[in-house]
N, C-alpha and C positions, 0 to 999 in steps of 0.2 A: 626763329623761334624752335620755343621743343615741343609745344602744345601744338604744329601744324598737321600732326594728324590723330590730333584731342577734341575740333572742334569744327564747327563750320562757322559759316560766315553772321552776321549777328543776329541778320532776322532768317530765319531759314522753317523747314518746318520741323516740329514739336516728333521725335520718338516715339511716347508715349499713344497723346492724342492725336497726331497727324495733322494739328492745324499749326497755318504760316503764324512763326510772330517771333519775338524778341527774345532771346533764348539764354538757357543759364545754366550754370557750369553744377553738374550733379558730380560729386564726391564716391568716386567707386575702389576701397569699401567706403559706405557713409561716414561719415564722422560721427561720432560718437562713440563709434565701433572701436578707435584703432587712434594712433598716434597720429595727429598729421604735420609728418617730421617730411624738412627739405630729403627727397626723394633722387637714384639715379633713375633712370629708365632705359629699356632697349627693346626692340621688337626679339619676339619669339626662334625669330627665322633668324636675326640675326649670329642670336645662342645654340641653334640649331645645325649651322653649317655649320661653327667651330674659329668663326676666323673671329678669335680674340681680339689678336697682336693688335687690332687701333678699334678698339669699344666703340661705338657710338653711338657715344651714353649724352644722353638730353635730362633735365633737370627741373626738377618741382617744386616749391621752396614750401608747397602746402597739402604732400601727396598725390594723389591721380583725381582726377576732375578730366570730366566732357562733357563738354558743350550742345546738347542733343536730344533736350529738353526744358520747355518750357518755363517758366516761372510757378507758372497754379501746378506744373503737374509737378513738380520738383515738390511743391510749399503741399500739395498734397500726400509725397510718399512719407515725406517727415512727418505732416501729421501722425497716418495714418499709421504707416509699418514699422519706421527703422529703429521705434522705440522695440518690437519684438526683435529684430536684428540684431542690433545693436545689447540690448540685454544677455543677451545669449551667448553673444562674443563676447566682452567681457566673461560671463560669470565662467566659458569653458576657457576662458585666460587665468583668470582663478584657480581655478584645478587644476593647472599645468604650469602653472607657477608655486602649488601647496610642499610647504616641505613637510607638512602631514603623507605619512601613509596609503594612500588609496588605494577599492578594488580596484581591480582590471575593468569592470563595466561598473558605472553609480549612471545614478538616472536624475533629468534637470524638468522643469519643470514650463512647459514652454508655452505661448501657440500659437500653434506650427502653422494655422492658415495665415494669419499675420507675419510669418514670419517666410514662408512660401509669396510671399505678393513682393515681398520687402526687395530679395533673394532677386527676383523674377525681374520686378521692377527695376534695377540695378542693372540687372545682362540686358535688358535691352536701351537703356543706356550711353551702355558701354559701346556702343557701336557706333558710329562715320561715318558708314555709308548708306543710302538712303535708300530700303530694303522692304521685301512685302512678305519674306519668306515665312513658313507655316509656323514656325515657329514664334516668325514676332507678330504675329496678328493672335494666335492660340494664347500667347503673355501678355498680350499690348490687354484684349478684354479683361483676361484674368486679373490681371489690376485695377484695371479704372472701373468693373464692375465690383463692387466691395462685397459683397455676397457670393458670388460666383467659386465653386468651386473648381480646383486645383482641375484641369483639363487630363479623363486617362491616359492619353496619348503624352505627357509631361511623366515626368518618371524626377525624383529629385534626391540624393544620395549627400552621404558626409559624414565625414572623418575628422581625429585629429589635429593638428595642423600649426610644427611649435616652429616657426620658422620666421624673420626675417623680411621673407618676401615677397609682395603679393602677385598675386597673378589673377588676368583675366583672360580669358579668346573665349571668344564668339564664333559659331561656327564651323568645328571643327573634325574634321573625320576621321573614327575605328572601327574594327573589325571589332567586333563579340561570336561568338564571348572572346574573353581572351586571349592569347595562345593562340588564335586558330583566325582562316582566313577569311570563317562562314559567310558570312553579312556585314554589310558596311552600315554604321550610324552614325547618326552627326549627333556631335554635344557640344554641353557648353558650360565653362568651367569658372567659378571667382571661389582666389588660394589667398587667404591673408592669417597673418595669428589670429585668430590661435584655430580659425573652423577652414574647412576646405569644403563647398559645394562641387555637387556635379551632373548635369539634366542631360536627358537623354529620351526615349522614346521606348527603352525598356524597360519591363516588368524589373528585374535584374542589373546587378553591372558588378564583375566580383568580385563579392562578397559584400558588400557595404549595405550599411543600414541606411534604410529608406524616409527620409518622413514625408514623403506620397505616402503614404501606409497611411498619412493620416488626410487626404485629400478631401473626405466629403465633412469632414469638424467644420462645424459654424463658426463662426470667426473669433467668435473670443472665446471658444472652449480650449482646458486644460490639458494640455496631458506631462506620464512625466515621464519622458523620450530615455533612447540607452545613449548614453554616449560613452564607447571603447576608449580606452584612454593608455591601451595595452596595443593598438593599430595606426604603426605612427609609417606612410610612403614615403620614401624622399621625395625632394619640393616638387619635380619637376614632373612627380606621377597623379596619371595613367597616362602627360602626351607624349612625353619624351617616347622617341626611334626609337629601341631595343631588341640589337641580335638574341639576348636571351630570352625573353618572351615573344621576340615575333610583330612585337607593336608597331602597328607601321601607322604614322601619322600627314595629314590632305587635309587640307583646305583652301578656301578661295581666300581673295580682298579681307573677310571681316577678319580669316584667323591671320595674314601674315600682317594683320595692322597693330594682334595683341601688344600689349607689353608687360615685361616684366618689371617691378619695384626692390629699390632697396634701399636702404635709409643711405643719403653718398653720406662717402670719404673722407674726413678730413683731405686737404690737399697736399700730394706729396705723399698718402699712405699706399 
């Protein structure tokens, strides 16, 4: 079954509340902000290894989902946070599809605290291993405490992502600043049309705009945040190893289980 790497037993420990009970499926990215269509999936390591002669594709009929959180946490995420993330994705998607000439940078009104809590909640869910990393602990506490500000040691960056490929990678390493071997850092990323997010403990990465500038906003504070429509990176940036900018990607089991999903191609194509 293609779910082998995206689920645990039906009764296990929830990635968010850490209580034992019946687990439910969490869509990553969440339903409501993306069309839940049939997808083909392969691991990021399979792609990076370059052995594409016999791709080991797995399929899902309705997007990528992980059976890793309980129904209570799943419903809590849906009620409290997912609307902010989904509305943001749908709005940016409309900008990218617009036939009207738009300026390079536009400002869009969001509730950044709810948006960031939604993002980190789904990143916590997108992990089949039961681990207690520093990021997992901080993210769980932040998501479950509706009034807690974003921890100072988590930064969240974003950029437009005009691709039909979705990618979620947990706990992978790269060096910072980019194009150097100065200092290793641990990253998390979730990318899907029309927006990509990157988390790490550094306050700056490759000149990206940061949602974490609003880390101390109240839950329902609204801000007009900038969206640079002209900054478009290739779909596997920033994680893809590269001789050109000397980028190195490394990680453990969570990174090895990370997947790329794309719309399922018709038979024979």
